matplotlib code that plots the C-alpha trace (Angstrom):
import matplotlib.pyplot as plt

x = [-7.5, -7.3, -9.8, -7.1, -4.6, -6.9, -7.6, -3.6, -2.8, -5.0, -2.7, 0.5, 2.5, 4.7, 6.5, 5.8, 3.0, 1.9, 2.1, 0.8, 0.7, 0.2, -1.0, -1.1, -2.4, -2.0, -2.6, -1.4, -2.4, -1.5, -2.8, -1.7, -1.5, 1.4, 0.5, -1.4, 0.0, -1.0, 2.3, 3.3, 0.6, 2.0, 0.5, 1.7, 0.7, 2.3, 1.5, 3.1, 3.0, 5.0, 4.9, 5.6, 6.9, 6.8, 8.1, 8.7, 10.7, 11.7, 10.4, 11.1, 9.7, 9.7, 8.8, 8.0, 6.0, 5.4, 2.0, 1.8, 1.4, 4.7, 5.9, 4.3, 5.2, 9.2, 8.7, 7.1, 9.7, 12.4, 10.7, 10.5, 13.9, 14.8, 12.3, 14.1, 17.5, 16.1, 15.4, 16.5, 18.7, 15.5, 14.8, 11.6, 10.5, 7.9, 5.0, 3.4, 0.3, -0.3, -1.0, -4.5, -6.5, -8.3, -11.5, -12.9, -13.1, -13.0, -13.7, -13.3, -16.5, -18.7, -16.7, -17.4, -16.1, -13.9, -14.9, -13.3, -9.6, -10.0, -12.7, -10.3, -7.8, -10.5, -11.2, -7.3, -7.2, -9.9, -8.6, -4.6, -6.7, -8.5, -5.4, -4.0, -5.2, -2.1, 1.4, 2.6, 1.3, 4.5, 3.3, 0.1, 0.1, -3.0, -3.2, -5.0, -4.0, -5.8, -4.6, -6.4, -5.3, -6.4, -4.8, -5.5, -4.1, -4.5, -3.5, -3.0, -5.3, -8.1, -7.7, -9.1, -8.8, -9.5, -9.6, -9.9, -8.7, -9.2, -7.7, -8.4, -5.9, -6.4, -3.7, -3.3, -0.3, -0.2, 3.1, 3.5, 6.4, 7.4, 10.8, 13.2, 9.6, 8.6, 5.3, 3.1, -0.7, -1.4, -4.4, -3.4, -6.6, -5.8, -8.6, -9.5, -12.7, -13.5, -14.2, -16.6, -13.5, -12.9, -16.1, -15.7, -12.3, -13.2, -11.2, -13.5, -12.0, -9.2, -7.2, -8.4, -8.6, -5.0, -4.1, -5.8, -3.8, -0.7, -1.1, -1.9, 1.3, 3.9, 2.5, 2.4, 5.0, 7.1, 5.8, 7.4, 10.2, 9.3, 7.3, 3.4, 0.5, 0.3, -2.9, -2.4, -5.2, -5.9, -3.7, -0.6, -1.8, -1.6, 2.1, 2.7, 0.9, 3.2, 6.3, 6.1, 3.7, 3.1, 6.9, 8.3, 5.9, 6.3, 7.7, 10.2, 11.6, 11.7, 13.3, 15.9, 15.3, 15.9, 18.7, 21.0, 18.5, 16.0, 16.9, 15.4, 12.9, 13.1, 10.1, 11.6, 9.6, 9.5, 7.0, 4.2, 1.8, 3.6, 4.9, 3.2, 3.1, 1.0, -1.2, -4.7, -6.3, -4.2, -5.9, -4.6, -5.4, -5.1, -8.0, -8.2, -12.0, -12.6, -13.7, -12.4, -8.8, -6.1, -5.0, -8.4, -8.2, -9.6, -7.0, -3.4, -1.2, -0.5, -3.8, -4.5, -8.0, -7.8, -9.6, -9.2, -6.6, -5.7, -1.9, -2.4, -5.1, -5.8, -2.0, -0.8, 0.7, -0.8, 0.3, 2.9, 2.3, 3.6, 2.0, 2.2, 6.0, 7.5, 4.4, 6.2, 9.5, 8.7, 6.3, 3.9, 0.3, 0.1, -2.1, -2.9, -0.2, 2.1, 2.4, 4.1, 4.1, 4.1, 4.4, 7.9, 8.6, 7.8, 5.4, 6.8, 5.9, 3.9, 1.7, -1.7, -4.5, -3.3, -5.7, -5.8, -9.4, -11.7, -11.9, -14.7, -13.3, -14.8, -12.9, -14.0, -13.5, -9.8, -9.2, -10.8, -9.0, -5.4, -4.5, -1.1, -0.5, -0.5, -2.6, -0.6, -1.8, -0.5, 3.3, 6.1, 8.9, 9.9, 12.8, 13.0, 15.9, 17.3, 15.1, 11.9, 12.1, 13.2, 11.7, 11.2, 8.5, 7.5, 3.8, 2.7, -0.2, 0.3, -2.5, -1.8, -4.5, -4.4, -6.5, -8.8, -9.2, -7.2, -5.9, -3.6, -1.6, 1.9, 4.2, 6.9, 5.8, 8.0, 7.7, 10.1, 10.0, 11.0, 7.9, 8.5, 7.4, 5.3, 2.2, 2.4, 1.8, -1.7, -4.0, -7.2, -8.6, -11.0, -14.3, -16.0, -16.7, -12.9, -11.8, -10.6, -9.2, -5.9, -2.8, 0.1, 0.9, 4.7, 6.1, 9.5, 10.7, 12.6, 15.6, 14.8, 12.3, 8.7, 6.9, 3.2, 0.1, -1.1, -3.8, -4.1, -6.8, -7.1, -8.8, -7.6, -5.3, -3.8, -0.3, 0.7, 4.1, 5.4, 9.0, 7.6, 10.1, 10.1, 12.0, 14.4, 13.4]
y = [22.1, 18.6, 20.3, 22.8, 20.4, 18.2, 21.5, 22.3, 18.5, 18.2, 21.3, 19.4, 17.8, 15.2, 12.9, 10.0, 7.7, 7.9, 10.2, 10.3, 13.1, 11.9, 14.4, 14.9, 17.5, 16.8, 18.9, 17.5, 19.0, 17.8, 18.7, 17.4, 18.0, 16.9, 16.6, 19.7, 21.8, 22.1, 20.9, 23.5, 22.3, 21.5, 22.3, 21.5, 21.6, 19.5, 19.9, 18.6, 16.5, 13.8, 13.6, 9.9, 9.4, 5.8, 5.4, 1.9, 0.6, 3.5, 5.4, 8.3, 10.7, 14.2, 15.9, 19.6, 21.6, 24.2, 23.4, 26.3, 25.1, 26.0, 23.9, 20.8, 21.2, 21.9, 18.0, 16.4, 17.4, 16.2, 13.0, 12.5, 12.8, 10.4, 7.7, 8.2, 7.7, 4.2, 2.5, -1.0, -0.2, -1.1, -4.3, -4.6, -3.8, -0.5, -1.3, 2.3, 0.3, -1.8, 1.0, 1.3, 4.8, 4.1, 6.0, 6.3, 8.0, 7.6, 9.1, 8.2, 7.1, 8.8, 12.5, 14.3, 17.5, 18.2, 20.9, 23.8, 23.6, 24.8, 21.9, 19.2, 20.8, 20.7, 17.1, 16.2, 18.2, 16.2, 12.5, 14.0, 15.2, 11.9, 9.8, 12.3, 8.7, 8.9, 10.2, 7.4, 8.4, 10.3, 11.1, 12.0, 12.5, 12.7, 13.8, 13.9, 13.8, 15.2, 14.2, 14.9, 13.9, 14.5, 12.5, 12.4, 11.0, 11.5, 10.0, 11.7, 8.3, 9.3, 8.0, 10.2, 9.1, 11.3, 9.9, 11.9, 10.7, 11.5, 10.4, 11.0, 9.7, 9.4, 8.5, 8.3, 7.1, 6.9, 6.2, 4.8, 4.5, 3.3, 2.9, 1.8, -0.1, 2.1, 0.7, 2.3, 2.1, 3.1, 3.6, 4.3, 4.0, 4.3, 4.1, 6.2, 8.7, 11.7, 13.0, 9.9, 7.9, 9.6, 7.9, 4.8, 4.5, 4.9, 7.9, 9.6, 8.1, 6.6, 8.6, 6.8, 3.4, 3.2, 5.0, 1.9, -0.4, 1.1, 0.8, -2.5, -3.4, -1.8, -3.9, -6.9, -10.1, -10.4, -12.5, -16.3, -17.7, -20.9, -22.7, -21.9, -21.2, -17.3, -15.9, -12.8, -9.8, -8.0, -5.0, -7.3, -9.5, -6.0, -6.0, -9.7, -9.2, -6.2, -7.5, -11.3, -11.8, -7.9, -7.0, -10.8, -10.7, -7.4, -8.7, -6.0, -6.8, -10.8, -9.8, -7.8, -4.0, -3.2, -5.2, -2.4, -0.7, -2.7, -6.2, -8.7, -11.8, -15.3, -15.7, -16.9, -16.8, -20.5, -20.7, -19.3, -22.1, -24.4, -23.2, -23.8, -20.5, -21.1, -24.7, -24.8, -22.0, -19.3, -17.0, -13.6, -11.3, -8.1, -6.0, -2.6, -2.8, -2.3, 1.6, 1.7, 0.9, 3.5, 2.0, 1.5, 3.1, 2.3, 2.7, 2.5, 5.2, 3.5, 3.7, -0.2, -0.9, -2.3, -5.8, -8.4, -10.9, -13.8, -14.1, -17.1, -19.2, -22.6, -21.9, -21.9, -19.1, -18.0, -14.1, -11.9, -8.0, -7.0, -3.9, -3.7, -3.7, -5.9, -8.5, -8.1, -8.5, -11.8, -13.0, -13.8, -12.4, -9.5, -6.5, -3.1, -2.0, 0.2, 3.0, 6.7, 8.4, 12.0, 13.6, 13.8, 10.1, 7.3, 4.2, 1.2, -2.2, -1.5, -3.6, -1.7, -3.5, -6.9, -9.0, -12.1, -13.6, -14.5, -17.7, -19.5, -19.7, -17.4, -15.6, -17.3, -20.5, -19.8, -19.2, -22.1, -24.2, -23.2, -25.4, -22.7, -19.6, -16.3, -13.4, -10.5, -6.9, -3.8, -3.9, -2.2, -3.1, -5.1, -6.4, -8.6, -9.9, -9.0, -11.6, -10.4, -14.3, -14.4, -12.1, -10.9, -8.4, -7.2, -6.4, -3.4, -6.0, -9.7, -12.2, -15.8, -18.1, -21.2, -24.2, -22.4, -19.3, -15.7, -15.9, -12.7, -9.6, -9.7, -7.2, -7.1, -10.3, -11.2, -13.6, -14.8, -17.0, -17.9, -16.4, -19.8, -21.8, -19.8, -19.2, -23.0, -23.2, -21.4, -23.5, -21.1, -18.0, -15.6, -15.1, -12.0, -10.6, -11.1, -9.0, -5.5, -2.7, -1.5, 0.0, 2.2, 5.6, 4.8, 2.7, 3.2, 1.5, 3.0, 4.8, 7.8, 6.9, 6.6, 6.5, 5.6, 4.4, 1.0, -0.9, -4.5, -6.2, -9.9, -11.5, -13.0, -16.1, -18.8, -20.0, -23.3, -23.8, -20.3, -18.9, -16.5, -14.7, -12.2, -9.1, -8.9, -7.4]
z = [-14.9, -16.7, -19.2, -20.0, -20.5, -22.6, -24.9, -24.8, -25.9, -29.1, -30.1, -29.8, -32.5, -33.2, -35.9, -33.8, -34.7, -30.5, -28.1, -24.9, -21.9, -18.3, -16.0, -11.9, -9.6, -6.2, -2.8, 0.5, 4.2, 7.7, 10.6, 14.0, 17.5, 20.0, 23.9, 24.0, 21.6, 18.1, 15.5, 12.7, 9.9, 6.2, 3.0, 0.0, -4.1, -7.0, -10.1, -13.8, -16.6, -18.4, -22.6, -24.0, -27.7, -29.3, -32.7, -34.0, -32.1, -29.5, -26.2, -24.8, -22.1, -20.8, -17.7, -17.2, -14.6, -17.4, -18.5, -21.4, -24.8, -25.2, -22.4, -22.9, -27.0, -25.7, -23.9, -26.6, -29.0, -26.3, -25.6, -29.3, -29.9, -27.0, -28.5, -32.2, -30.3, -28.8, -31.9, -31.6, -28.2, -25.9, -23.9, -26.1, -29.6, -29.2, -31.4, -31.6, -33.6, -30.2, -27.8, -26.1, -26.3, -23.0, -22.6, -19.0, -15.7, -11.8, -8.9, -5.0, -3.3, -0.3, -0.6, 2.8, 3.1, 6.5, 8.7, 9.3, 10.6, 13.8, 14.2, 13.2, 15.6, 18.5, 17.3, 17.7, 21.4, 22.6, 21.5, 23.4, 26.1, 26.3, 26.7, 29.3, 31.8, 33.7, 34.8, 33.1, 29.9, 28.5, 24.5, 22.8, 19.3, 16.9, 13.4, 9.9, 6.2, 4.1, 0.4, -3.0, -6.7, -10.4, -13.1, -16.5, -19.5, -23.3, -26.0, -29.9, -30.9, -28.7, -25.7, -22.5, -18.9, -16.2, -12.3, -9.0, -5.7, -1.8, 0.7, 4.5, 7.1, 10.7, 13.6, 17.1, 19.2, 22.9, 24.5, 28.3, 30.3, 33.6, 34.6, 32.1, 30.1, 27.1, 25.0, 22.6, 21.0, 17.6, 15.6, 11.3, 9.2, 5.5, 3.4, 0.0, 0.7, 2.3, 6.0, 6.8, 7.2, 10.7, 12.2, 10.0, 11.8, 15.5, 15.6, 18.5, 22.0, 20.3, 22.9, 26.1, 24.5, 23.0, 26.8, 28.5, 26.2, 26.6, 30.2, 30.1, 28.2, 30.8, 33.5, 30.9, 31.0, 27.7, 25.3, 25.4, 23.2, 21.4, 18.5, 18.7, 16.8, 15.5, 14.7, 12.9, 13.2, 10.0, 10.5, 11.2, 8.0, 6.0, 6.2, 6.3, 2.1, 1.5, 2.7, 1.6, -1.2, -2.9, -3.4, -4.5, -7.1, -8.5, -12.1, -12.5, -9.5, -10.6, -13.9, -12.0, -12.2, -8.6, -7.5, -6.5, -4.9, -3.3, -4.2, -6.1, -5.3, -4.5, -7.0, -10.7, -14.1, -14.0, -10.9, -12.2, -12.3, -10.9, -7.4, -4.2, -2.1, 0.6, 1.8, -0.4, 1.9, 0.7, -2.0, -2.8, -5.1, -7.1, -6.9, -7.6, -7.5, -4.0, -3.9, -0.7, -0.7, -1.0, -4.4, -6.5, -9.9, -13.0, -15.2, -14.2, -15.5, -18.6, -19.2, -18.6, -17.7, -14.4, -13.2, -10.6, -10.9, -8.9, -8.1, -5.7, -6.0, -3.6, -2.7, -6.4, -7.9, -11.0, -11.7, -11.1, -10.6, -14.1, -15.9, -19.8, -20.0, -17.8, -19.4, -23.0, -21.1, -19.6, -21.9, -18.6, -17.6, -15.6, -13.9, -14.1, -11.8, -13.6, -11.4, -10.9, -7.5, -9.3, -12.7, -12.9, -12.5, -14.7, -14.3, -12.9, -11.7, -8.5, -5.9, -5.6, -3.7, -2.7, -0.8, 1.4, 0.2, 2.9, 4.1, 6.3, 10.1, 12.6, 15.1, 17.8, 16.2, 15.2, 18.8, 20.2, 17.4, 19.1, 22.1, 22.8, 20.7, 20.4, 18.8, 17.5, 16.1, 15.1, 13.6, 15.0, 13.3, 10.3, 8.6, 5.7, 3.3, -0.2, -1.7, 0.3, 1.5, 4.9, 7.7, 10.9, 12.2, 15.7, 17.0, 19.4, 21.0, 21.7, 23.4, 24.8, 23.8, 26.1, 25.2, 23.6, 25.2, 25.3, 28.6, 29.5, 27.6, 26.7, 25.4, 22.7, 20.2, 18.0, 14.7, 12.1, 9.2, 5.9, 3.0, 0.9, 4.1, 6.1, 4.2, 3.8, 7.1, 6.7, 8.8, 9.1, 7.4, 8.9, 7.2, 6.2, 9.2, 10.3, 7.2, 7.4, 5.1, 5.8, 4.0, 3.9, 2.5, 2.3, -0.1, -1.3, -4.7, -7.6, -8.7, -8.4, -5.7, -5.5, -2.6, -3.3, -1.6, -1.3, 0.0, 1.5, 2.9, 4.7, 7.2, 10.9, 9.8, 12.2, 11.1, 12.7, 14.5, 14.0, 15.4, 18.4, 20.7, 22.8, 24.3, 26.9, 30.3]

ax = plt.figure().add_subplot(projection="3d")
ax.plot(x, y, z, "-o")
ax.set_aspect("equal")
plt.show()
């Protein structure tokens, strides 16, 4: 379809010196099993384009689902009128001559095709059946999401970018109950790729494995409440990075754009290059080049070429997450992270793949170094203030570490802290053997709201003297 759009785009005309078209075509399918019953499947399609016009000093855009030549021309005409109307009224002066004409392609790697829908349902049913180990297992839920996207970007100056994405997302959740105690364990594997991700996620056998862990949790004592070392596994590091590094570093948030909706940031523009965000062990990158991550791409939705950029190097804050517009507004370097969730939303600053780079410690060495502490994995609850600074997170799974050994499982493990100091307590960073790729499909931001996917990869990490607490019996 993008080839047809390209032909129609070349027939468009505008008085603006620069105009562009961003095309988005998405197919989403979800198959699920709850207990031993097939859930109603869902299938949706979304297709449209956004036309943008830039004149000397002004900018305008218009989105349309009418992809005929006449529909595209009507949208371009309206975008051009908006561009003319905003001359001298924008926060920056738009320069048509400075707009890029990018050319390139991208496609998700290793795209194994899914089997028949009946075969997928059989796979989900097998995991739900496998999870039925005990009468105390009260809920079993298995699902697979299949997402395909085609995106294209064309400019009247010869720019042409085509990108194809596929996401296969398995999910499993098992809940156990005994008396007044309820505990759950889940598998949530979110990467970019085809049906090969089912095997890579260890989905087969996950029902029984998670059921065993949920049963262990309902018999386990509550997590103690005290200051202790905290060993976060990569699936919890994912949320820690997302909330207390990714969102605070989004440059439009720093500039105040999200204040009335999702808050601001404790980070200010003058901090870049001087502020100690974490200990010297902390290295965080914006990295859209890891092809297995959810938010890997070759170009952002403004056509900026994507490359790996250090945001925090050796603990020092060096760069924000700001696309082309925010870079111009703030006078700061940034990244290719101007992204939109759909054809009818304008691109805004969004985190993409925000990763903690591996260190040198093995998991065994990190455990051995802890006199008294706790290992936590798999997020279950989160809370963070409007400036993305004070936070409180809860996990599904905890293990006490005493005198360098993992001694017993505990339930309801939680921890809290302040972003501005928590990362400075980082005292050990796992090596490549502890490094895992995770992510989320459901990061919300912007008005009107945009829900978008973000990738986060990290090794296991140890934080000294964290404020850990448990739940009430």
